[in-house]
C-alpha positions, 0 to 999 in steps of 0.5 A: 407276528405283525399284519400291516393292513388297511380295513377295506382292502384284501387285508380283510381276508388275512385278518379273518384267517388269523382270527379263525386260527386264534393266533396272536398278531400285532396290527399295523394300520397303514392308511392308504387314503393318506398315502402312508403306503407310498412312504419310503418307510413302508416301501422298505417293507413292500416295494410294491406299496400294497397291502396286506403284508405279514411279518413273521420273524425273519419272513416278510410276505406280501400278496394276500393269497400267499399269506393265507396259504402260508398261515394254513400250512403253518398251523395244520392242526387248526384244520383250515386246509384239507389234509386229504389230497383230493380235498386239498385239490378242490380247496386250491381250485376254489381259492384260485377261482375266487382270485381269477374268475371272480376277483379279476372282473371286480377289480376291473370294475373298481379301476374303471369306476374309482381307482383310475383317474377319469381320463383313463377309465374305460366305461365299456369294460364295466359292462363286460366285467359285470358279465364275466363276474356273473357268469362265474358266479353262476357256476359257484351258485350251482356248486353251493346248492345244498352245501354249507362250505366250499369243500367238505364239511367244515370251514377252510381258508377258501371259505374266508377268501370266497366270502370276502370276494362275494362281499365285494361282488355284493357291494357292486350289486352283482349277487341279486340273482344268486340266493345260494351265494348270498346265504353262504356269505351271510353264514360265513360272516356270522361266524364269531371270528369273521372279519368286518364286512367291506361296508363296515370297514369303509364306514369306519373310515367315514367313506361311502364306497358307492359314492363314486 
């Protein structure tokens, strides 16, 4: 199994899942800061020129959510996806909540502060996106009262995805009013098989993500 990754990106949650599963994989770092994701060689692997990409035998899979769900299905004995139908439905709900209700406004903030060239940024949308994130975070904050994990009594892939997404929100300084989420995120990243925090990933590249 081969993981094409770049530390600060959504590659983090795929690496985290692989480490929790304890399965061997080869890491191939594609340096996006140097434009390596735009090369013809990498575009043959992923025409969208995005990371992460997982290659498992004849299967080449893009999109981090698809990859982590595939890994959970491939190794059901590891217990990182609930087997009970009701619990599985809750698992899907929260993993999609992370992707749509929390990540989407974070991505809007990132685009309008760092990703887009300045002449294409919409500063007014930053405030709207922050409000959208905080409204959704409040829902999760309430859900996590008295809970250790999102679903059931053990960690699932949804927890790794959510912890990464909350870390992204924390980097944007949006979790100050969410003590349950901060405590949950800290617990998850304290796991011995956790992936690096976003700040650590940027630091390894000599980059301050808040400098923009």
